[in-house]
N, C-alpha and C positions, 0 to 999 in steps of 0.2 A: 536493479540498483545493487549496491552494495551499502551495509549499513554506514561505512564509511564515508559515503555520498551523501548519506541522508543526514548525517551528522553535522556537514557543512551547511545545513538549511537552518532558518531561523523557525521559530515555533511556527509563526504564521503560514510561512511556506510549506511547513510540515502538515498544518491541519488541512490546507488544500491540497496538498498531494494524497493525503489520506481520503478525502472526499473524491478525487478524481478515480484514486484506484478502486474505491467501493464501486462506483458508477462502473467501471469498467469490468469488475469482477461481476456485478449484476448482468451487464450485456453479455459477457462470456457464458455465463450460466444460461442463460436464455438462448444463446446460441447452440450451446451445447444439447439443451433440451429439445431442440428444434431440429437437431440433426444438420446444422449449418457450420459447426466448428470442425476445422480441420485438424488443428493443433491442439489438443487437449493438455498438454504441458503448460501451455499460456494459464491454464485455471490454477495450476499449482503455483506457478511462479507469481501470479499476481496474488495469490492469497499470503504467500511468503513475504511479499513486498509489502502487503498491508502490515502484517504481522511486524516487520522490521521498522516501519514508519511510527506504528504506536508504541514500540518499545523505546526509540529513539526521542519520540514525544515525550514519554513519561518519564526519561532520563532527565531532559532538559527541563522539564516542569519541576520535577523533585529538586534538580540543582538550584533553580530560580527559588523555591522557597527557603531553602537556607540561607 
């Protein structure tokens, strides 16, 4: 997903999305370690999506504090 798509979500939805992505990333790492992962680019995409969610979440939380 793009950062603009994440910005449309609420803080609660972003927290849920971050948890889902973290679980997906763990599963991808496990599949990669066991040799079952065919598309290793998914690891990089998921890791970047986690970073995007955390960035947008931080922006929203800082804006809420002001």
